[in-house]
C-alpha positions in Angstrom: -48.3 2.8 5.9 -45.0 4.7 6.8 -43.6 1.5 8.5 -44.2 -0.6 5.3 -42.8 2.2 3.1 -39.8 2.5 5.5 -39.3 -1.3 5.7 -39.5 -1.5 1.9 -36.9 1.3 1.4 -34.5 -0.3 3.9 -34.7 -3.5 2.1 -34.1 -2.1 -1.2 -30.9 -0.2 0.2 -29.6 -3.2 1.9 -30.0 -5.5 -1.4 -28.4 -2.6 -3.5 -25.4 -2.5 -1.1 -25.0 -6.3 -1.2 -25.0 -6.4 -5.0 -22.4 -3.5 -5.2 -20.2 -5.4 -2.8 -20.5 -8.5 -4.9 -19.5 -6.5 -7.9 -16.3 -5.3 -6.5 -13.1 -6.0 -8.4 -9.4 -5.4 -7.8 -7.4 -3.2 -10.2 -3.8 -3.8 -10.3 -1.5 -1.4 -12.2 0.7 -3.0 -14.9 3.9 -2.4 -13.2 2.6 -3.8 -10.0 1.5 -6.9 -12.0 5.3 -7.4 -13.1 6.5 -7.3 -9.6 3.9 -9.9 -8.6 4.8 -12.3 -11.4 8.4 -11.9 -10.9 7.9 -12.7 -7.0 6.1 -15.9 -8.1 8.9 -17.1 -10.5 11.8 -16.1 -8.0 9.9 -17.9 -4.8 8.8 -21.0 -6.7 5.4 -20.4 -5.3 3.4 -23.7 -5.5 0.5 -23.8 -7.6 -2.8 -24.9 -6.4 -5.0 -27.5 -7.9 -8.2 -26.2 -8.9 -10.6 -28.6 -10.8 -13.4 -25.8 -11.4 -13.0 -22.8 -13.9 -11.6 -19.8 -12.4 -12.9 -16.4 -13.3 -13.4 -13.0 -11.6 -16.5 -13.5 -9.3 -15.9 -17.4 -8.9 -16.0 -18.6 -5.3 -13.1 -20.8 -4.7 -13.8 -24.3 -2.9 -12.7 -24.7 0.7 -10.2 -27.2 0.0 -8.1 -24.6 -2.1 -5.4 -23.5 0.2 -5.2 -19.4 0.1 -1.9 -17.7 0.8 -1.4 -14.3 2.6 -0.2 -11.7 0.3 3.7 -11.1 1.0 4.6 -8.0 2.5 7.0 -7.3 -0.7 3.7 -7.0 -2.8 2.0 -4.7 -0.3 5.1 -2.3 -0.2 4.9 -2.1 -4.0 1.3 -2.7 -4.7 -0.9 -1.5 -1.6 -4.1 -2.3 -3.3 -3.5 -6.0 -2.9 -3.0 -5.9 0.8 -6.4 -6.9 2.2 -6.5 -10.0 -0.2 -5.2 -13.5 -0.2 -4.0 -15.2 -3.2 -3.4 -18.5 -5.1 -1.1 -19.3 -7.9 -3.3 -21.2 -10.6 -2.0 -22.3 -14.0 0.5 -19.7 -14.0 -1.7 -16.9 -13.0 -2.0 -15.0 -9.6 -5.6 -15.1 -8.4 -6.6 -12.6 -5.6 -9.3 -13.6 -3.4 -11.4 -12.1 -0.7 -10.2 -14.0 2.4 -13.8 -14.1 4.0 -15.8 -14.9 1.0 -13.2 -16.8 -0.9 -14.4 -14.9 -4.0 -12.0 -14.1 -6.9 -11.6 -10.3 -7.4 -8.7 -10.3 -9.9 -6.4 -12.5 -11.9 -3.0 -11.5 -13.0 -1.6 -13.4 -16.3 
């Protein structure tokens, strides 16, 4: 009986941890958003073509090329250092590299 209870508890903890990881989002301060947008304009970053709708939580298709976050951003906005990004419709979309899940969109 203890083994069943232990197994059930372990499964519940793993499932809740997975759910919390899925809900993680990236919060970017307004001043950092300005630096990011200025970089996109200044460097003429090539926008990606994404046929699907993009929102926080969306997983981007494999054919979308993700870009590493520039060093300039990590100096100013260290919160973006572990993400990749893509320029989409004039917006900067931050993505978890391993899962390709959108965590933030900067207008």
